[in-house]
Structure formats: C-alpha cells, structure tokens
N, C-alpha and C positions, 0 to 999 in steps of 0.2 A: 759592346761594340756591335754595329750593324752586321747582320748575317751576310749580306751581299758584299760588304767591305772585306769581311774575313775571307770570303770565297775568292775575291779578287786578289787579296794578298797571298793566299795559298797558291793560286795559279801562277802568279808572278814568281814566287819562290820555286815553283816546279820548273818553270822555264829556266831559271837560274841554275837549278840542279842539272837540267839537261845539258847546259853549256859546259858543265864541269866534266862531263864524260861518264858520270855515274850510270849504272845499269838502269834502263827505263823502268823496269818493273819495281825495283827497289825505291826509285824516286817517287813513283806514283803511289806506291803503298805507304811510304812515309808521310807524304803530304795528305793523302786521304785519311789515314789513321789519325794523325795529329789534328787535322781540321775537324773531323767528326767528333773527336774527344772534346775539343773546345766548344763546338756548337751543341753537343749533347752531353756526354759524360765519358769518362775513361772506361768504365765497365761496358757501356754501350759500344764504344769503339773496339774493345777487345772482342766482344761477341760478333760484331760486324766483320772484323778481320778473319776470325775463325770460320764464320759461315760462308763468306765470299770465296775464300780459298778452297774450302771443302767442296762447295758447289762446283767450282771449276775443275778440281782434280777428280771428283767422284762422278761427274756427269757422263753418261753413256754417249751423249751426242758429241762430246769433245774428243772421243776416240778417233774421230775422222781426221784430226790434225796429224798425229804421228803416222797414220795409215797412208795418207796422201803424200806426206813427206818421204816415207819409206819408198813408195812407188817412184817418186822422182829421183831419190838418191840411187836406187838400183839402176834406173835408166841412165843416170849420169855416169856412174862408175863402170857400167858395162860397155860404154862406147856407142850407145844407140844414136846419140846426137851426131857423131861423126859419120855414121853410115847414112843417116837421113840427109845430111848435107851432101854427101857423095852422090846420092841418087838425084837430088834436086839439081846438082851441078851438071850431071850428064844430060838433063833435059833442057836447061836454059843457059848453061855456062857459055855457049858460043855466041849469044846475042850481046850487044853492047849493054853493059851493066848486068849481065846475066849472073855472074857470081854473087853480086850483091842481092839480086832477086832470089837466088838459090839460098842465100843466108836467111832471108825473110821466110821463105817456104819451109826450110828445114827447122828453123827456130820455132815457127808456129806449130808444126807437127810435134816437135820435141816437147814443147810447152804443154801440149795436150795430155802428156803423161808425166809431167814434172811439176812439182809444187813450188819450185824456187825460181824467181825471176833472176836473182843474182847468179845462180848456177847456170842459167841459160846464157847470160852475158859472158860469164867466165869461160864456158865451154866453147862458144863460137869465137871468142877472142883468140883461143888457142888453135881452133880448127880452121875457121874461115879466113881470118886476116892473113896468115902465111900463104894461103892459096891465092888470095887476091894480090898479095905482094909479088908472087911468082909471075903473074900475068900483067904486072905493071899498073895495077889500080892505084889511083891517088889515095893516100892514107886518109885524106879528109872524108872521102866517101866510105872507105872500108871501116874505119873506126866509128864513124857516125852511124852507119847502119847497124853495126853490132851493138853499140850502146843503146840504140833505139829499140831494136827488136826484143831486148831483154825486158822492156816495160810491158810487153804483151802478157807476161805472166800475172800481172795484176788483175786482168779481166778474164783471160781464158782459163777455165777450170782444169785441174784443181788449183784454186788460188788461195794462198794463205791470207792475203789481204781481205778477200771477200768473207773468209771464215771469221776473221776478227771483227769485221763490220757487222756480220750477222749476229755475233755475240753481243756487241755493244748496243745494237739497235733492236735486239730481240726479234730477229727475222729468221726465216727458213734458210738454212745453208743451201739446200737443194734448189730453191727458187732463185737465189742469188747466183748460183753456178749457171743455171739455165739462162738467166738474164745477161750474163757476161759473154755468152757464146757469139751472138750476132754482132754486138759492137766490137768484140775482139777480132772476129774475122773481117769485119768491115775495115778496121784500122789496118790489119795486115794487107788487105787489098789496096788500100790507099797508100801504104808504104811502097808497094810495088809500082803504083802509078807515079809516085814521087821520084823513084829511081829512074824510071823510063824518061820522064820529063827532064830531070836533071841531066841525064846522060845525053839527051838530044840537044839540050842547050849548050853542053860542054862535053863533046865526044872524047876529049883527052883524059877525062876522069876514069874511063873504063874501056880499055881496048878489048877486042873480041878474044874469047878463049878458044880452045880446041873443041870441035864438034864431035860428039860421041855417036857411034852407029846405033841403029835401032835395036840390034841384037844386044848390045851392051846396056842400052837403056832398059830393055825389057828384063834383062837379067838382074838389074838392080832394084826392080819394083818391090820384091818381097821385103826389102829393108824398110820400106814405108808401110807396106800392107799390114804387117802384124801390129805395129804400134797404133796405127789408125783403127784397126779392129778392136784393140783394147779400149781405146777412147770411145768408140761407138757403143761397145757393150756397157761400159761403166756409165757414161753420160746418157746413152739411150735407155738404159735401165732406170736411171733417175727420171727421165722424161716420161717414160711409160708407167712409172709408179711401181716397177718391180723391186727396186732397191730404195732403201733410205740412204742418205749421204754416207753414213758409217758403213753400211753394207757395200755400197759402191766402192768405198775406199778399200775394203777387204778384198773384194773381187778384183779390183785393179792391181792391188799389191801382189796377190797370188798369181795373177796372169802375167805380170811383168817378171816375177821371179821364175815362173815356169819357162817363159820365153828365153830368158837369159841362161838358165841352166841347160835347157835342151839344146841351145845353140852354142853352149860352152863359152859364152861371152863374159861370164862373171866367175872369178876364182874365189877361193875361200877368203883371202885378204880383202878383196873387193866387197864381199858380202858382209864381213865384219865391219868394214869401214862404213858401209851403207847403214847398217843397224845402229852403229855408234852415232853417226851424224843425225839419223832420224830421231834417236832418243834425245840428243842435245837440242835439236831444233824444236822437237815436240814439247820438251820441258820449257824451252824459252817462250813458245807461243802460249802455253797454259799459264805460265807465270804472268805474261802480259794480260791474258784474259782475266785472271784473278785480281791483278793489281788495278786494271781498268774498272772492275766492278767496285772495288774499294773507293777509288777516286770518284767514280760516277755517283756513288751514294753521297759523298761529301758535296759534290757539285750540286746535286739535287736539293739537299737540305739548305744549301746556301742561297737558294732561290735565284741563282744567276740565270738559269735557262728561262724561267718564267718572266724575269725582268727584261731580258734581252728580247724575248718573244713579244712582250707587250710593247716595248720600244720600237721594234722592227715593224710590227703591224701598224703602228701609228705613223710611220713615215709616209709622206705624200708621194710615194714612188710605186711604179708597177711591180708586181711580184717578181717578174723576170729580172728586173734591174737589181732587186734585193738579192736574188739568187746569185747573180754575177758578182755582187759585192762579197757574198759569203765565200764563193769559190776563190775570189782574189785573196781573201784572208787566209784561206788554206795554203795558197801558193806562197804568200809572203811568210807565213809562219814556218812553212817547210823549207824556206830559204835560210833560216837561222838554226833550226833544229831538224833532226831526222823526220822525214815525211810521215813515217808510220807513227812516231811518237806524237807528232802534232795532230794526226788524225784521231788517235785515241784520246787526246786531250780535248780537242775541239768538237768532236761529234756529239757527245752528250749535251753540249750547249746548243749547237746549230741544228741538230736533227729535229728537236721539237719545233723549232722555228719553221723549218721546211714543211713540216706536217701541218702547222697552222696556216701556212701560206697555200695549202691545198695540193702540194706535190705528192706524187706517189713515192712511198718509201723505197721500193725497188729501184725506180728510176733515179732517185736521189743518190742511192748507194753506188749505182753504176757511174753516174756523173762524178761522184767523188773519186771513184777508181780512175777515171780518165784524167781528172785533175792531178791525182798522185802520179800518173804516168808522165805528165808534164813536169811534175816536181822533181822526179828522180833523175831527169837529164837537164835540169835547169840549174845554172850556177847560183850561189857558190857551193851548196851541198848537193851535188849531182852524183849520187852513189854509183849509178851504172857507168857514168863517164870515168869515174876514178878507178873502177875495176878494170876497164879497158886500158886505162893509162898504166896501171900497175903491171899488167900482163904484157903489153906491147911496148912500154917505155916511150910511147908517143907523147908529144907535148899536149897538155890539157887544152891549150888554146886552139890547136888544130882539131881536136876532138869536138870542142864546142862549135866550131865552124861547120863540121860535118853533121852535127846534130840539128843545126838550125832548120833545114828544110823539113825534117821530120817533126820538129816542134810545131811548125806551121800546120802540118798535116794533123797533128793531135788537136790543135785549136779548132781546125775545121771539123774534126770529128765531134768535138764538144758542141759546136754550133748545130751539127746535124742531129745530135741527141736532143737539143732544145726544140728544134723544128719538128722532129719526128720521134716523140717519146716512145712509140711502140717498138722502136728498134731494141729497146731494153725490156719492155714489158710484155711483148707478144708471147714469147715462149713460156714464161712463168704462168701467164693467164691461160694459155692453151693447155698446159699440163694440169691446171687446177680444174678444168672443166670435166 
C-alpha cells in the first residue's frame, strides 16, 4: 500500500481516537507505533518507541516543564492572583469598565509567573466575576473578559504551549519565550482598548466602581512589585543570556517559593498540592512530547509533509494566502478536537510547508499561538469558555457573546503580526546578537 495513503489512514484513525476521549498521548503513541511498524518493521517500531520516550524523559532541557509549572502552581495556590487583581482594581476600578480592565492587568501580571492558561481563567472566574457582579457589571462583559484573558497564557512566558511547540519544531525554548512577550503584551493592551470602546458604546455594561485613595493605592503596590520582579529576573536573565530556560525555571520557582513562605501565603497543604499538581502536569506534558515524537516519525516516513509541501508550493497563490489557509485548517481542526491535540498532530505536517514558503520559524510559532488563542474561545470546543461556565454557572451563549469583541481583537492581532513580523522576531534576534 502507498506510504502516503497509510499515513492518511493513520491520521484519520487518530482523529477518530481523539473524539472517543482517549488520552492524547496514548492515542498518538498507538497510531505512531502501529504506523511505523507497518511502514518499516515491528522491531524498528519498538526501538523507536523506547528511544523517543527515553529522550523525552531523560532530556535535561525538558526539566523546564515541571519547574515552570511548579512556579505557576505555587503562585496559584498562594492567592497571588487575588492580590494582583485587588491592586489593579484600586487604580482603575472607578472608571467605566475599570474592573474589567483590572482583570486584564491582573491576569497579565499573574500569567507572567504562571504556566497555566486554564488556571488563570479559573482563578479570575472566582476572584474577578463576583467583584464585577457586586458593582452591577453585565455578565456578558465580565465572563467574556475572564474567558479571553486566560488565553494570554499561550503567549506570555512561561508558556506550556510554546514549550511543546519548541519541542515539536526543534527550536529554542528561550527564543520562543522571548518572542511571545511583545505580542502577548500587545494583545493585553488591545484587550484594554476593546473594553474602553465597548463600554463607551454601551455604558450600561459597566457602572463606575468606588474610587480608592492614593494612600490605599500606594499601599497595594508591593502586591504587584514582587511578582513583577520575579518575572523581570527570570525573563531578563534569559534575554541577557545569564540563564538557560531550565535555570530560569529553577530561579523563578525558588523565588516564588521564598516570596510565599516569607509572606506566609502558602501553608503546608498548599505546598503539597502545588507539588502534586506540578508533578501531574509535568508528566502529562512529557508524555505529550514523547508521544508527539513517535507520531512525528511516523508522519515523516509516510512522506505526507513532503507531498503536502510540494502540492502547496505548486499552487498559483501568494504565500500569505497559503498561510491563511493553513491557519484556517488549525482553527477548523481545533473546533472538532482539543486545540493542543490538533496542534501536535498538524504542526509536523505544516511546519515544513511554512519553512519552504520562506517564513521565519519563530514568527510561525507565535502566529500559531495566536491562532490557538482564537481556538480556545471559539465554539464548539472553547475550553476557556467552558471553565468560566462551570465556575459561574452562566449560560454558554452569553459567554460566547461576551467573547466576540475579544475574538475580533485577536484576529486584528493576527493581522498585525502578518504586517509587522518583527513584533515576534525582534527580541529573539536582539538576544542572539
């Protein structure tokens, strides 16, 4: 049987397995192993399975995964997010839409020391939405902004998504972290602009809150200063070349632990819970990396990437149009299965295509990240929206309506990355000089 045909059958079976709810890593390992055995031999497939998983579990570079996850879990369980939101609320809560803006600011700063987008969405669903309810905010705005700010975790380091992308595409984790900073902050600012414009067009969405005095505001600043300092040290150390990504994860984790212990924000139970969650999530990510390597080897020997690349390059279309089509495929695929799963499945196929079209690998990775941001709040598989729904018991329809203006903002951000690629590539290039 033709190698390409076997590869296509394998990928179709993989999509079918995704829909059954089986764990992603097991599904990818099974299809990759069986497919490789069919195209090569069973002994070769056994050797491949052992080697790919050993490389994933024994790699020093992958230690960065549990370290950054631990950093985020400690921050999550110690209540740092709630304090950040409180500080932001004191500065902008009295303006129309101010509490929603405080949510964006607080979530952006919290994400700088947290590796989990879903934890960000869950935290601010519990912290910010009740506060906005108290001041009469329309649930469409409050739930929409909380679901949307959770997506910032895909770009702003430390990002688990960028770590997995770096592994799949054989890129530097540090460079991808640096590449995500400017686009992530740009999107956060555009979210703030979106809230201001929306509230001006419809003032009933967000009544004014209480104004805090300058003494109260100044007294709350340390709640933001220390987490920001940790972010500057870890990411600044990466940018300056003082740390490798793994060392930055170690420094960040120790710094957050010291901060929470000295301020007595984390008790023994919280510490144990943080370690347990970090171990669980770290193992999950390492399993995904190992399984994606097994699947990737099967996809490569099936010649699907080379066939698709040759076909794509032969199309009488500009490269930018082809890139838009590729991103649309990611969005459609992520509508039927988990966005992360589809990214792991599709990237080994489309990454070589993007490279042959002449696109920068770092830029392409960040554009994929923004596409995933759109995917996680786009129905029907809108993970961030469902987290907000489960915590607030709000109707999913109203949450989708609240998300719509922020979806438009994300599409605009994608357009800006196409027009100004240096938004993603400037910091990594500057660090490499």
